[in-house]
VMD Tcl script that draws the C-alpha trace (Angstrom):
set ca {
  {0.00 0.00 0.00}
  {1.32 3.43 -0.96}
  {1.33 6.05 1.78}
  {-0.41 9.29 0.96}
  {1.16 12.22 2.81}
  {-1.51 14.66 1.63}
  {-3.58 14.08 4.77}
  {-2.68 13.15 8.32}
  {-4.07 9.91 9.68}
  {-2.71 10.32 13.20}
  {-4.43 13.58 14.02}
  {-1.36 15.69 13.42}
  {-1.34 18.83 11.29}
  {-1.18 18.24 7.51}
  {2.14 18.89 5.85}
  {2.65 22.41 4.53}
  {3.03 22.57 0.77}
  {6.39 24.06 -0.30}
  {6.26 27.48 -1.90}
  {6.60 27.42 -5.69}
  {9.98 28.42 -7.03}
  {10.47 32.18 -7.23}
  {10.20 33.52 -10.77}
  {13.49 34.77 -12.22}
  {12.24 38.32 -12.65}
  {11.35 38.50 -8.95}
  {14.71 37.34 -7.66}
  {16.96 39.99 -6.06}
  {19.73 39.58 -8.65}
  {17.28 39.93 -11.54}
  {15.61 42.97 -9.97}
  {18.97 44.63 -9.42}
  {20.06 43.88 -12.99}
  {16.81 45.18 -14.40}
  {17.18 48.40 -12.40}
  {20.74 48.79 -13.65}
  {19.66 48.08 -17.24}
  {16.86 50.67 -17.01}
  {19.29 53.21 -15.56}
  {21.72 52.49 -18.42}
  {18.99 53.04 -21.03}
  {17.98 56.33 -19.38}
  {21.60 57.52 -19.40}
  {22.10 56.48 -23.03}
  {18.95 58.34 -24.10}
  {19.94 61.44 -22.11}
  {23.71 61.48 -22.65}
  {24.14 59.54 -25.88}
  {27.20 57.65 -24.63}
  {28.28 55.98 -21.41}
  {31.96 55.31 -20.79}
  {33.26 52.79 -18.27}
  {36.90 53.67 -17.66}
  {39.48 51.28 -16.25}
  {37.09 48.49 -15.19}
  {38.30 45.18 -13.82}
  {37.24 41.85 -15.34}
  {34.28 41.47 -12.99}
  {32.95 44.91 -13.88}
  {33.26 44.22 -17.62}
  {31.41 40.92 -17.18}
  {28.64 42.60 -15.16}
  {28.17 45.38 -17.73}
  {27.91 42.78 -20.49}
  {25.25 40.96 -18.47}
  {23.36 44.23 -17.97}
  {23.47 44.97 -21.72}
  {22.33 41.43 -22.55}
  {19.49 41.76 -20.03}
  {18.34 44.99 -21.70}
  {18.40 43.30 -25.11}
  {16.64 40.12 -24.02}
  {13.87 41.96 -22.18}
  {13.16 44.56 -24.86}
  {14.40 47.59 -22.93}
  {16.18 49.14 -25.91}
  {14.33 52.14 -27.43}
  {12.34 51.32 -30.55}
  {14.52 51.34 -33.65}
  {17.72 51.43 -31.59}
  {20.21 48.89 -30.32}
  {22.94 49.03 -27.70}
  {26.46 48.74 -29.12}
  {29.71 48.25 -27.20}
  {33.13 49.41 -28.40}
  {36.47 49.32 -26.58}
  {37.53 52.49 -24.85}
  {41.12 53.14 -23.80}
  {42.26 49.54 -23.49}
  {40.14 47.63 -20.95}
  {37.37 50.22 -20.88}
  {33.98 50.10 -22.62}
  {31.94 52.73 -24.39}
  {28.21 52.04 -24.75}
  {25.95 53.91 -27.17}
  {22.65 53.59 -29.01}
  {22.96 52.76 -32.71}
  {20.26 52.90 -35.36}
  {18.49 49.76 -36.56}
  {18.36 46.16 -35.37}
  {21.42 44.19 -34.35}
  {23.19 42.46 -37.28}
  {22.49 39.11 -35.61}
  {18.76 39.77 -35.33}
  {16.43 37.44 -37.18}
  {15.35 40.23 -39.51}
  {18.94 40.37 -40.78}
  {19.27 36.68 -41.49}
  {19.00 35.54 -45.09}
  {15.88 33.62 -46.01}
  {16.19 29.86 -46.17}
  {14.49 29.81 -49.55}
  {17.08 32.05 -51.22}
  {17.18 32.10 -55.00}
  {18.90 29.10 -56.56}
  {22.44 29.69 -57.79}
  {23.43 28.02 -61.07}
  {26.05 25.31 -60.53}
  {28.00 24.19 -63.63}
  {28.13 20.56 -64.63}
  {31.63 20.77 -66.09}
  {34.94 22.09 -64.80}
  {35.47 24.55 -67.62}
  {35.99 28.32 -67.73}
  {36.72 28.37 -64.02}
  {37.25 31.46 -61.94}
  {41.03 31.94 -61.50}
  {40.82 31.20 -57.77}
  {38.86 27.99 -58.37}
  {41.23 27.00 -61.19}
  {44.18 27.46 -58.82}
  {42.52 25.17 -56.29}
  {41.85 22.60 -59.00}
  {45.55 22.56 -59.95}
  {46.75 22.44 -56.32}
  {46.76 18.74 -55.48}
  {47.66 19.51 -51.85}
  {44.19 20.99 -51.35}
  {40.79 19.31 -51.35}
  {42.38 15.94 -50.72}
  {39.41 13.58 -51.09}
  {38.02 11.05 -53.61}
  {38.06 12.44 -57.15}
  {34.28 12.47 -57.60}
  {33.86 14.34 -54.32}
  {36.67 16.75 -55.21}
  {35.01 17.48 -58.55}
  {31.74 18.28 -56.80}
  {33.52 20.55 -54.31}
  {35.15 22.50 -57.15}
  {31.82 22.81 -58.99}
  {30.23 24.18 -55.80}
  {33.00 26.75 -55.39}
  {32.75 27.70 -59.06}
  {28.99 28.24 -58.79}
  {29.49 30.35 -55.68}
  {32.33 32.37 -57.24}
  {30.45 33.02 -60.50}
  {27.32 34.17 -58.67}
  {29.37 36.39 -56.33}
  {31.02 38.07 -59.32}
  {27.63 38.45 -61.02}
  {26.37 40.28 -57.93}
  {29.31 42.68 -58.08}
  {31.44 41.08 -55.36}
  {35.09 40.13 -55.53}
  {36.47 36.60 -55.20}
  {40.02 36.46 -53.87}
  {42.63 33.99 -52.82}
  {41.93 33.24 -49.20}
  {44.36 34.42 -46.57}
  {43.39 31.56 -44.26}
  {45.41 28.38 -43.98}
  {43.69 25.09 -44.71}
  {44.07 21.49 -43.78}
  {44.82 19.35 -46.82}
  {41.23 18.10 -46.94}
  {39.88 21.66 -47.26}
  {39.82 24.29 -49.97}
  {38.12 27.62 -50.39}
  {38.05 31.23 -51.49}
  {37.43 34.65 -49.97}
  {34.30 36.50 -51.05}
  {34.69 40.26 -50.55}
  {31.59 42.44 -50.22}
  {32.07 46.19 -49.84}
  {35.63 45.66 -48.62}
  {34.75 42.93 -46.10}
  {36.20 39.51 -46.94}
  {34.68 36.22 -45.78}
  {36.32 32.83 -46.19}
  {34.20 30.03 -47.62}
  {35.62 26.50 -47.39}
  {34.49 23.11 -48.61}
  {35.62 19.83 -47.06}
  {34.69 16.19 -46.79}
  {32.53 15.86 -43.69}
  {33.35 12.28 -42.71}
  {36.66 11.36 -44.36}
  {37.30 8.45 -42.01}
  {33.88 6.87 -42.35}
  {33.60 3.45 -44.00}
  {29.94 4.10 -44.76}
  {29.68 5.02 -48.44}
  {26.82 7.47 -47.92}
  {28.48 9.31 -45.00}
  {31.90 9.46 -46.63}
  {30.35 11.08 -49.73}
  {29.05 14.07 -47.79}
  {30.49 17.55 -48.11}
  {30.16 20.49 -45.75}
  {30.45 24.17 -46.66}
  {31.66 26.49 -43.91}
  {31.75 30.23 -43.55}
  {34.28 31.41 -40.99}
  {32.38 32.43 -37.86}
  {34.78 34.93 -36.33}
  {33.27 36.36 -33.13}
  {29.65 35.83 -34.09}
  {26.85 33.39 -33.50}
  {25.52 33.65 -37.03}
  {24.99 30.51 -39.10}
  {28.20 29.31 -40.71}
  {27.88 25.65 -41.69}
  {25.75 23.97 -44.33}
  {25.38 20.28 -45.17}
  {23.34 18.19 -47.57}
  {19.88 17.65 -46.12}
  {16.97 15.52 -47.20}
  {15.06 18.65 -48.17}
  {17.96 20.59 -49.73}
  {21.35 19.85 -51.26}
  {24.42 22.04 -50.93}
  {23.92 23.13 -54.52}
  {20.51 24.49 -53.53}
  {21.99 26.21 -50.46}
  {24.50 28.40 -52.32}
  {21.99 31.26 -52.52}
  {21.52 31.13 -48.74}
  {25.29 31.06 -48.23}
  {25.79 34.14 -50.41}
  {22.86 35.81 -48.65}
  {24.55 35.14 -45.32}
  {27.78 36.70 -46.62}
  {25.87 39.78 -47.77}
  {24.02 40.00 -44.45}
  {27.32 39.84 -42.57}
  {28.76 42.54 -44.81}
  {25.74 44.77 -44.16}
  {26.13 44.23 -40.42}
  {29.87 44.83 -40.55}
  {29.33 48.00 -42.58}
  {26.87 49.25 -39.96}
  {29.31 48.33 -37.22}
  {32.11 50.16 -39.01}
  {29.86 53.18 -39.49}
  {28.95 53.09 -35.80}
  {32.62 52.88 -34.82}
  {33.52 55.77 -37.14}
  {30.66 57.81 -35.70}
  {31.75 56.91 -32.19}
  {35.33 57.84 -33.04}
  {34.22 61.17 -34.53}
  {32.06 61.94 -31.52}
  {34.90 61.01 -29.18}
  {37.13 63.40 -31.15}
  {34.60 66.21 -30.72}
  {34.18 65.55 -26.99}
  {37.93 65.22 -26.51}
  {38.56 68.51 -28.33}
  {35.92 70.22 -26.20}
  {37.55 68.79 -23.07}
  {40.96 69.96 -24.31}
  {39.63 73.49 -24.91}
  {38.18 73.64 -21.39}
  {41.38 72.18 -19.92}
  {43.47 74.71 -21.82}
  {41.38 77.58 -20.42}
  {41.70 76.18 -16.91}
  {45.45 75.60 -17.27}
  {45.96 79.20 -18.46}
  {43.76 80.36 -15.59}
  {46.02 78.44 -13.23}
  {49.08 80.15 -14.73}
  {47.53 83.55 -14.02}
  {46.40 82.45 -10.56}
  {49.93 81.36 -9.78}
  {51.26 84.80 -10.76}
  {48.54 86.38 -8.61}
  {49.48 84.23 -5.62}
  {53.14 85.12 -6.07}
  {52.34 88.85 -6.28}
  {50.10 88.66 -3.22}
  {52.87 86.87 -1.34}
  {55.40 89.53 -2.35}
  {52.93 92.26 -1.42}
  {52.36 90.76 2.04}
  {56.10 90.40 2.57}
  {56.66 94.00 1.40}
  {53.98 95.22 3.85}
  {55.68 93.45 6.74}
  {59.12 94.74 5.72}
  {57.74 98.24 5.22}
  {56.30 98.17 8.74}
  {59.68 97.03 9.99}
  {61.36 99.93 8.18}
  {58.94 102.36 9.81}
  {59.70 100.89 13.22}
  {63.44 101.07 12.48}
  {63.17 104.71 11.46}
  {61.33 105.48 14.70}
  {64.00 103.65 16.70}
  {66.76 105.65 14.99}
  {64.92 108.85 15.86}
  {64.65 107.80 19.49}
  {68.37 107.01 19.59}
  {69.48 110.36 18.14}
  {71.82 111.93 20.71}
  {71.89 108.79 22.82}
  {74.01 106.67 20.50}
  {77.31 107.54 18.94}
  {77.19 109.03 15.46}
  {78.92 106.07 13.81}
  {76.20 103.63 14.99}
  {73.44 105.99 13.90}
  {75.03 106.43 10.47}
  {75.22 102.65 10.03}
  {71.57 102.25 11.00}
  {70.51 105.02 8.62}
  {72.38 103.32 5.74}
  {70.71 100.01 6.62}
  {67.27 101.70 6.64}
  {67.97 103.29 3.26}
  {68.89 99.92 1.72}
  {65.91 98.21 3.33}
  {63.44 100.74 1.95}
  {64.98 100.35 -1.51}
  {64.64 96.60 -1.27}
  {61.00 96.86 -0.16}
  {60.23 99.11 -3.13}
  {61.91 96.63 -5.50}
  {59.87 93.68 -4.20}
  {56.52 95.38 -3.71}
  {54.37 94.55 -6.78}
  {52.25 97.63 -6.13}
  {55.18 100.05 -6.19}
  {54.21 100.40 -9.86}
  {51.00 99.55 -11.74}
  {50.98 95.77 -12.45}
  {50.47 94.61 -16.04}
  {48.46 91.67 -17.34}
  {50.86 88.70 -17.10}
  {51.97 86.87 -20.23}
  {50.80 83.24 -20.45}
  {52.28 80.33 -22.38}
  {50.75 77.35 -24.18}
  {50.02 74.80 -21.46}
  {52.08 71.62 -21.49}
  {50.44 68.19 -21.61}
  {51.29 67.74 -17.93}
  {49.53 71.05 -17.11}
  {46.41 69.99 -19.06}
  {46.05 66.51 -17.59}
  {44.55 67.49 -14.16}
  {41.63 69.23 -15.90}
  {40.73 66.56 -18.50}
  {38.44 64.47 -16.25}
  {39.59 61.11 -17.47}
  {40.57 62.10 -21.02}
  {44.18 61.81 -22.09}
  {46.03 64.85 -23.42}
  {47.59 62.56 -26.04}
  {44.36 61.98 -27.96}
  {40.76 60.66 -27.78}
  {41.81 57.01 -28.19}
  {44.19 57.16 -25.22}
  {43.09 56.50 -21.69}
  {43.78 59.15 -19.10}
}
mol new
graphics top color blue
foreach p $ca { graphics top sphere $p radius 0.5 }
foreach p [lrange $ca 0 end-1] q [lrange $ca 1 end] { graphics top cylinder $p $q radius 0.2 }
display resetview
């Protein structure tokens, strides 16, 4: 017989049901992260840019989690996305860029991309494909499979050229079983490789499979295509080229954002330099003023001393011998001359001449900027 703990049979109190697990959004860490993400969005909207200078690894990781939280929970303003760029070495600069993120679904090429013609013969090859064909150290695989790999690359290269792109010799190094080309779109080059997927397999069907790969880099975009029951690699070439073009569009936006960020940093740095220059010149004048005030105070004290000395000489007239009085009078005369020479108000002061502040003089007033340039960290 199975015991049922839902009710007590011995007269004791029934067991208390455990509380359901706290939802993620209600947990303290999630609430704190949401608050920080909302604060970040408010600052980005108000200030345009947020710079995190000289963070440690934990701070960088936390800021990345905050940004990811804002993205996942739809906190970014409509039509905007948060972008991160390095700032001064380990630092980060966050800003709002136009449009969706390049990895968003709306940027991904459609799976039913237009079919790309694939030749049936290895003739009139693109120079890069012809070079691969002649290089026996590349695409090392059974001849029938090698022929298909070259035909795939030729179809891809011909369509890329037709679309106005450039096909280049790849700068990547390959294993002997691989071969490929670089497809350049608007100055951005992407390496496409073909290889035998299961070269060690003894199964005839598996060993005859090819895989086309597009170098991932630091992205989570799709980058590997295989023969499927519903679509062959030949039918996937349009999708592969669409992915290359989507990456190029994203990279172009990213480059534009970085150039805009760099230009805006230049403007803010120049404004900070102008303010720092004014403050450094002000400090030069203030230093002269402090020196003059110090000299004036010293002259006032010495002048009072000279007055007291003159009075003392007068009191000693007739009481001291003439030689001592003469010596005191000569000392008083020199002292008064010295006081006049050091007193800044003995003549009308002029506006002091200033000099171009040095980098060291500017640095205290730059508030984190470096006097060496906007890309340096202060």
